[in-house]
LUMTORDREN-208802 format. One line per field, with one value per atom (N, C-alpha, C): atom name; residue number from 1; x, y, z. Coordinates in steps of 0.1 Angstrom, whole numbers. Atoms other than C-alpha are relative to their C-alpha. Example, Ala and Ser with C-alpha at 12.3 -4.5 7.8 and 13.67 -1.06 7.14 Angstrom:
<pts>
atome <- (N:CA:C:N:CA:C)
num <- (1:1:1:2:2:2)
x <- (9:123:9:-9:137:-8)
y <- (-12:-45:12:-11:-11:11)
z <- (0:78:0:0:71:8)
</pts>
This chain:
<pts>
atome <- (N:CA:C:N:CA:C:N:CA:C:N:CA:C:N:CA:C:N:CA:C:N:CA:C:N:CA:C:N:CA:C:N:CA:C:N:CA:C:N:CA:C:N:CA:C:N:CA:C:N:CA:C:N:CA:C:N:CA:C:N:CA:C:N:CA:C:N:CA:C:N:CA:C:N:CA:C:N:CA:C:N:CA:C:N:CA:C:N:CA:C:N:CA:C:N:CA:C:N:CA:C:N:CA:C:N:CA:C:N:CA:C:N:CA:C:N:CA:C:N:CA:C:N:CA:C:N:CA:C:N:CA:C:N:CA:C:N:CA:C:N:CA:C:N:CA:C:N:CA:C:N:CA:C:N:CA:C:N:CA:C:N:CA:C:N:CA:C:N:CA:C:N:CA:C:N:CA:C:N:CA:C:N:CA:C:N:CA:C:N:CA:C:N:CA:C:N:CA:C:N:CA:C:N:CA:C:N:CA:C:N:CA:C:N:CA:C:N:CA:C:N:CA:C:N:CA:C:N:CA:C:N:CA:C:N:CA:C:N:CA:C:N:CA:C:N:CA:C:N:CA:C:N:CA:C:N:CA:C:N:CA:C:N:CA:C:N:CA:C:N:CA:C:N:CA:C:N:CA:C:N:CA:C:N:CA:C:N:CA:C:N:CA:C:N:CA:C:N:CA:C:N:CA:C:N:CA:C:N:CA:C)
num <- (1:1:1:2:2:2:3:3:3:4:4:4:5:5:5:6:6:6:7:7:7:8:8:8:9:9:9:10:10:10:11:11:11:12:12:12:13:13:13:14:14:14:15:15:15:16:16:16:17:17:17:18:18:18:19:19:19:20:20:20:21:21:21:22:22:22:23:23:23:24:24:24:25:25:25:26:26:26:27:27:27:28:28:28:29:29:29:30:30:30:31:31:31:32:32:32:33:33:33:34:34:34:35:35:35:36:36:36:37:37:37:38:38:38:39:39:39:40:40:40:41:41:41:42:42:42:43:43:43:44:44:44:45:45:45:46:46:46:47:47:47:48:48:48:49:49:49:50:50:50:51:51:51:52:52:52:53:53:53:54:54:54:55:55:55:56:56:56:57:57:57:58:58:58:59:59:59:60:60:60:61:61:61:62:62:62:63:63:63:64:64:64:65:65:65:66:66:66:67:67:67:68:68:68:69:69:69:70:70:70:71:71:71:72:72:72:73:73:73:74:74:74:75:75:75:76:76:76:77:77:77:78:78:78:79:79:79:80:80:80:81:81:81:82:82:82:83:83:83:84:84:84:85:85:85:86:86:86:87:87:87:88:88:88:89:89:89)
x <- (-7:-227:-4:1:-225:9:-9:-208:7:-11:-179:1:-4:-179:6:-11:-149:-3:-5:-143:13:-15:-107:6:-7:-83:4:2:-84:-12:13:-121:-7:6:-129:-11:7:-154:5:-4:-144:-9:13:-171:10:-5:-158:-11:5:-178:5:-8:-167:-13:4:-179:12:-10:-158:2:7:-166:13:-11:-141:12:-10:-118:6:-10:-109:-12:10:-125:-7:8:-152:0:2:-159:3:-1:-151:-2:4:-162:4:-5:-145:-5:6:-161:5:-7:-161:-1:-6:-154:14:-13:-116:3:-5:-96:14:-11:-73:2:-1:-58:19:7:-51:-18:13:-93:1:-8:-85:6:-7:-66:-11:6:-92:-15:8:-114:11:-12:-79:3:-2:-76:-13:9:-111:6:1:-105:12:-7:-68:-4:3:-82:-10:4:-104:6:-6:-97:17:-14:-69:-6:6:-68:3:2:-74:16:-19:-36:7:-11:-20:-9:8:-47:9:-11:-16:11:-17:8:-3:11:-20:1:9:-33:13:-16:5:6:-5:13:-3:13:-19:1:-3:-15:11:-13:18:0:-2:28:-15:12:-8:-6:6:-22:-10:6:-43:-6:2:-62:-15:5:-81:-1:4:-77:14:-10:-46:-3:-1:-31:-7:1:-31:-10:14:-68:-7:5:-79:3:-7:-57:-12:9:-75:-13:14:-112:-1:1:-106:6:-8:-84:-14:7:-111:-11:7:-142:1:-10:-123:-2:0:-116:-14:6:-150:-5:14:-171:8)
y <- (-1:-1456:1:2:-1446:-1:2:-1461:10:-2:-1448:-12:7:-1464:7:1:-1464:-7:9:-1472:4:1:-1485:6:-2:-1478:-10:17:-1512:-5:10:-1513:-1:10:-1530:14:-11:-1512:-4:2:-1508:4:-11:-1494:-6:-2:-1484:3:-4:-1481:2:3:-1467:12:-10:-1451:3:-5:-1428:4:0:-1424:3:-7:-1401:1:0:-1398:-6:11:-1432:-9:11:-1458:-7:7:-1475:-16:9:-1497:2:-2:-1504:-10:12:-1527:6:-6:-1529:-16:12:-1548:4:-6:-1548:-14:15:-1571:1:2:-1569:-15:13:-1602:4:-2:-1602:-12:15:-1634:2:10:-1647:12:-9:-1638:10:-7:-1632:10:-15:-1602:12:-12:-1579:3:0:-1594:6:1:-1591:18:-14:-1551:5:-8:-1543:2:8:-1560:11:-4:-1539:17:-16:-1508:6:-5:-1505:1:-3:-1480:9:-12:-1464:16:-9:-1425:5:1:-1414:0:0:-1403:-12:15:-1438:-10:9:-1454:-5:8:-1455:-10:5:-1469:-16:11:-1498:-8:4:-1505:-6:5:-1509:-19:13:-1533:-13:12:-1553:-7:3:-1555:-5:4:-1562:-18:12:-1592:-7:2:-1597:5:-1:-1600:8:-6:-1572:-3:-1:-1577:5:-9:-1549:13:-8:-1526:4:-1:-1510:2:0:-1506:16:-13:-1469:9:-7:-1467:-1:8:-1486:16:-14:-1457:10:-12:-1430:6:-6:-1435:0:0:-1445:9:-8:-1416:13:-8:-1398:-1:2:-1413:0:4:-1414:21:-19:-1371:3:-5:-1361:-4:6:-1379:13)
z <- (18:-345:-6:16:-375:-4:7:-402:-6:11:-428:-13:10:-463:-10:11:-488:-5:6:-518:2:-2:-514:-20:17:-545:-6:6:-551:-6:5:-558:8:-13:-523:8:-15:-496:10:-16:-462:6:-11:-436:16:-14:-401:8:-9:-375:12:-9:-343:14:-9:-307:10:-4:-288:14:-8:-250:10:-12:-225:-9:10:-256:1:8:-262:-7:9:-286:9:-5:-269:-6:7:-297:-16:10:-332:-6:4:-360:-15:8:-391:-12:12:-423:-14:21:-463:-7:15:-494:1:2:-489:6:-10:-476:10:-13:-442:1:-4:-438:5:-1:-415:4:-1:-408:9:-11:-373:4:-5:-376:3:1:-384:15:-14:-347:8:-6:-333:0:-2:-342:3:-8:-330:12:-18:-297:3:-6:-293:-3:1:-303:12:-10:-278:18:-10:-249:-7:7:-273:-6:4:-278:-18:12:-312:-7:4:-316:1:1:-310:-9:7:-335:-7:10:-362:5:-3:-338:1:-5:-329:-10:8:-362:-10:8:-376:3:-9:-348:-5:4:-353:-13:15:-389:-7:5:-393:-5:2:-409:-7:-1:-419:-19:10:-459:2:5:-472:-12:12:-501:-3:9:-521:14:-2:-491:9:-2:-473:14:-15:-437:-3:-3:-447:2:6:-460:16:-11:-426:13:-10:-401:-5:3:-418:-2:0:-418:19:-17:-379:6:0:-376:3:5:-391:13:-5:-373:16:-14:-339:5:-1:-346:2:1:-349:10:-9:-320:8)
</pts>
């Protein structure tokens, strides 16, 4: 799993690593110096993305992060990085 690291528009770091097997996300880790409230939302997102096809990433991310307060990164930035990584595997 090779990570992709971006600097968000808010100036925070977002690092995402993922592996794809047979056209589906096998494992994903999301880290950085942004804040998510509740903190467990990122763990739930990582778990929810397992087994998901790249074209369904946006819906899953939006559903899991609905109502979650993100500081320093946007839902769209997370979607874009995951989509880029999952489609390039």
